[in-house]
C-alpha positions in Angstrom: 0.0 0.0 0.0 2.8 2.5 0.9 4.3 2.2 -2.7 0.9 3.1 -4.2 0.6 6.1 -1.9 3.9 7.6 -2.7 3.3 7.0 -6.4 0.6 9.7 -6.1 2.9 12.3 -4.6 3.7 13.8 -8.0 0.1 14.9 -8.6 -0.3 16.7 -5.3 -0.2 20.4 -4.5 0.6 21.6 -1.0 0.5 25.2 0.4 2.9 25.9 3.3 2.5 29.0 5.4 4.9 30.0 8.2 8.3 31.2 9.3 10.8 31.1 6.4 14.5 30.7 7.2 17.9 30.3 5.7 20.3 27.7 7.1 23.9 28.5 6.6 26.7 26.0 7.3 30.4 27.0 7.7 32.5 23.8 7.3 36.1 23.4 8.5 38.6 21.6 10.7 39.7 22.4 14.2 43.5 23.1 14.1 44.3 24.2 17.6 43.0 25.8 20.8 43.0 29.6 20.8 45.7 31.4 22.8 43.1 34.1 23.5 40.5 31.9 25.3 40.0 28.1 25.9 38.0 27.7 22.6 38.8 25.8 19.4 40.1 27.6 16.3 38.4 26.3 13.2 39.8 26.8 9.7 36.7 27.4 7.5 37.1 25.8 4.1 33.5 25.8 2.8 30.2 27.6 3.1 26.8 26.1 2.1 23.2 27.3 2.3 19.9 25.5 2.3 16.2 26.3 3.1 15.2 26.1 6.7 12.1 26.4 8.9 8.9 26.5 6.8 11.0 26.7 3.7 12.5 23.3 4.6 9.0 21.7 4.7 8.6 23.1 1.2 11.9 21.7 0.1 10.8 18.2 1.4 7.6 18.5 -0.5 9.5 19.4 -3.7 12.1 16.6 -3.3 9.2 14.1 -2.8 7.9 15.1 -6.2 4.9 17.2 -5.3 4.2 20.9 -6.0 4.8 23.4 -3.1 3.3 26.9 -2.8 5.3 29.1 -0.4 3.6 31.6 1.9 5.7 33.7 4.3 7.7 36.9 4.6 11.3 37.7 3.8 13.3 40.8 4.4 15.1 42.9 1.8 18.5 41.4 2.3 21.0 38.9 0.9 19.6 36.0 2.8 16.2 36.6 1.3 17.6 36.5 -2.2 19.4 33.2 -1.4 16.1 31.8 -0.1 14.3 32.8 -3.3 17.1 31.4 -5.5 17.0 28.1 -3.7 13.2 27.9 -4.1 13.4 28.7 -7.8 16.0 25.9 -8.1 13.6 23.4 -6.5 10.6 24.8 -8.5 8.8 25.9 -5.4 6.1 28.5 -6.2 7.3 31.6 -4.4 5.3 34.4 -6.0 3.0 34.6 -2.9 5.9 35.4 -0.6 5.8 39.0 0.7 8.8 41.2 1.3 9.1 43.5 4.3 12.2 45.8 4.4 11.6 46.5 8.1 12.3 42.9 9.0 15.5 40.8 8.5 15.2 37.4 7.0 15.7 34.7 9.7 19.1 33.1 9.3 20.8 30.4 11.3 24.5 30.0 10.8 26.1 26.8 12.1 29.9 26.3 12.4 30.8 22.6 11.7 34.0 20.8 12.4 33.5 17.9 10.0 30.3 16.4 11.5 30.4 18.2 14.9 28.4 21.4 15.4 30.5 23.8 17.4 28.4 26.9 17.4 25.1 28.3 16.0 24.4 32.0 15.4 20.8 33.1 15.0 19.8 36.4 13.2 16.1 37.1 13.4 13.2 39.5 14.0 10.4 37.9 16.1 8.2 41.0 16.2 4.6 40.0 15.3 3.9 40.5 11.7 1.5 43.4 10.8 -2.0 42.1 10.3 -2.3 43.6 6.9 0.5 41.4 5.7 -1.0 38.4 7.5 -4.3 39.1 5.8 -2.7 39.1 2.3 -1.1 35.7 3.0 -4.4 34.2 4.2 -6.3 35.6 1.2 -3.7 34.0 -1.1 -4.2 30.6 0.6 -8.0 31.0 0.4 -7.8 31.8 -3.3 -5.9 28.5 -4.0 -8.4 26.5 -1.8 -11.4 28.0 -3.6 -9.8 27.3 -6.9 -9.3 23.7 -5.9 -5.6 24.2 -6.5 -4.2 22.7 -3.3 -4.7 19.3 -1.6 -3.3 20.2 1.8 -2.2 23.3 3.8 0.6 23.0 6.3 1.1 25.6 9.0 4.8 25.8 10.2 5.2 27.8 13.4 8.7 28.5 14.6 7.5 31.4 16.8 9.1 34.1 14.6 5.9 36.3 14.6 4.3 35.2 11.3 1.4 33.1 12.3 -1.6 34.0 14.5 -4.5 31.9 15.6 -7.1 33.8 13.5 -5.1 33.0 10.4 -5.4 29.3 11.1 -9.1 29.6 11.9 -9.9 31.4 8.7 -8.0 28.9 6.6 -9.3 25.8 8.4 -12.9 27.0 8.0 -12.4 27.1 4.2 -10.5 23.8 4.0 -13.5 22.0 5.7 -15.7 23.1 2.8 -13.3 21.7 0.2 -12.0 18.6 1.9 -8.4 19.9 2.1 -6.0 18.3 4.6 -4.5 20.7 7.3 -1.4 20.1 9.4 0.3 22.1 12.1 3.9 21.9 13.4 3.4 24.0 16.5 5.6 26.1 18.8 4.5 26.1 22.5 3.0 29.4 23.6 3.0 30.9 20.1 -0.7 30.7 19.2 -3.9 29.9 21.1 -5.6 26.5 20.5 -7.3 26.3 17.1 -9.9 23.6 16.5 -10.4 21.4 13.4 -6.9 20.5 12.3 -6.4 17.1 10.5 -3.1 16.6 12.3 -0.9 18.4 14.7 2.7 17.3 15.1 4.6 18.4 18.2 7.7 16.6 19.6 7.6 15.2 23.1 8.9 18.4 24.8 6.5 20.6 22.9 3.5 18.3 23.7 4.2 18.5 27.4 4.8 22.3 27.2 1.6 22.9 25.3 -0.5 20.7 27.6 0.8 22.4 30.7 1.6 18.9 32.2 5.0 18.2 33.8 7.1 15.5 32.2 7.9 13.3 35.1 9.6 10.4 33.2 11.4 12.5 30.6 11.3 9.6 28.2 12.9 7.1 30.7 10.0 4.6 30.4 8.5 2.9 27.3 6.0 5.3 25.7 3.1 2.8 26.1 3.7 2.8 29.9 4.1 6.6 30.2 1.0 7.9 32.0 2.2 11.5 31.7 2.5 11.2 27.9 -1.0 9.8 27.6 -2.4 12.6 29.8 -0.6 15.3 27.8 -1.9 13.8 24.5 -5.5 13.6 25.9 -5.3 17.2 27.1 -4.0 18.4 23.7 -6.7 16.5 21.8 -9.4 18.0 24.0 -8.2 21.6 23.9 -7.4 21.6 20.1 -10.1 19.1 19.0 -7.5 17.8 16.5 -8.4 14.8 14.5 -4.9 13.2 14.7 -2.1 14.1 17.1 1.3 12.8 16.0 4.0 13.1 18.7 7.6 12.4 17.8 9.5 10.7 20.6 13.2 10.8 19.4 14.7 7.3 19.8 11.3 5.9 20.8 9.8 6.7 17.3 6.4 8.3 17.2 3.0 8.0 18.8 -0.2 8.6 16.8 -3.3 9.5 18.9 -6.4 9.4 16.7 -10.1 8.5 16.7 -9.3 4.8 16.8 -6.9 5.0 19.8 -3.1 5.0 20.0 -0.6 3.6 17.5 3.0 3.3 18.6 5.5 3.5 15.7 9.1 2.5 16.5 12.0 4.5 15.0 13.4 3.4 11.7 16.7 5.3 12.0 19.7 3.0 11.5 22.3 5.6 12.5 21.6 9.1 13.8 24.0 11.9 12.7 21.8 15.0 12.9 18.2 15.5 13.9 17.9 19.0 12.6 15.0 19.3 10.1 13.7 15.8 10.8 10.4 17.2 12.2 10.0 19.2 8.9 10.4 15.9 7.0 7.8 14.2 9.1 5.2 17.0 8.7 5.7 17.2 4.9 5.6 13.4 4.4 2.6 12.9 6.7 0.6 15.6 5.0 1.5 14.3 1.5 0.6 10.7 2.4 -2.8 11.7 3.8 -3.5 13.9 0.8 -2.6 10.9 -1.4 -5.3 8.8 0.3 -3.4 7.1 3.1 -5.0 6.6 6.5 -3.5 8.5 9.4 -1.7 5.3 10.5 -0.3 4.6 7.1 0.8 8.2 6.8 2.6 8.0 10.1 4.4 4.9 9.1 5.6 6.4 5.8 6.6 9.7 7.6 8.6 7.6 10.1 10.5 5.9 7.3 11.3 9.3 5.9 12.6 10.6 9.2 14.8 7.5 9.6 16.6 8.5 6.4 17.2 12.2 7.1 18.6 11.8 10.6 21.3 9.7 9.0 22.5 12.8 7.0 24.6 15.8 8.2 22.9 19.1 8.3 19.3 20.1 7.4 18.6 17.6 4.7 15.4 16.6 2.9 14.0 13.2 1.9 14.0 12.4 -1.8 11.4 10.3 -3.4 13.7 7.5 -4.5 15.2 7.3 -1.0 11.7 6.9 0.4 10.9 4.2 -2.2 14.1 2.4 -1.4 13.7 2.3 2.4 10.1 1.2 2.2 11.1 -1.6 -0.2 13.9 -2.7 2.1 11.5 -2.9 5.1 8.8 -4.8 3.2 
């Protein structure tokens, strides 16, 4: 069944709205300890850039063969031009992206010694976006929904000031009329609960923070025996009235809480090098699979396979369609 689902990815169209970022990697080797302070001196030999945040979800959608529509805000700076160039290279539709010269484009710069991250510098503006810009983004998404031009809408909230709860409500109300899938990758404390999502995908820490419940076990017991996790999930489902709650549990895999109960999905990672961006891959793959006709359980399994691939890569890396085909075939 999984093979038939991913065969349909190429015909799907997904709108992604949220916090756009640029991930920059400075690669080098540590040569010595600085005489000025007890810190390593790294000789930078290469710089690379890739899409991050909501833009990384779009990148995963594109590398899985589907069409991505980008909704977000960029500044008037060099990082913004790099983001747009990367999107154009991946054929991500970026004509709906707004530019705001008063904001700087969110940029994360990581210093890497071979495979080890030594330092991360963040450049960002987290001031709430003006409502007139938010309204323009929402109207753009609604136009696509009403034209039956999208199969799913993904909300990517990194807490950088782009999303507001009213934006989700307006869009979800319209998706209900047209049978469009909705997914949210949330940031605790960023927006108030919004009802009616198809799926919400927090990680374990986010799930506990959003539910207001203290994590007593901190993952030290098997998920199926974790009463705190079960209570946090129940609380979130009640407050958000979300159809499916998908919680990523690091080395314990994922847990899907839905109308039919709980499904525990063990991790498929063979070797973990870098977890950055793995959540974006899960969100993108899950939404695509559901839009392709998969059940929530089937979509979670497929997304888990995808996550198992990307955590084996260095840096923020997407899942490619052939990689997903290969790992599913090897597990069959």
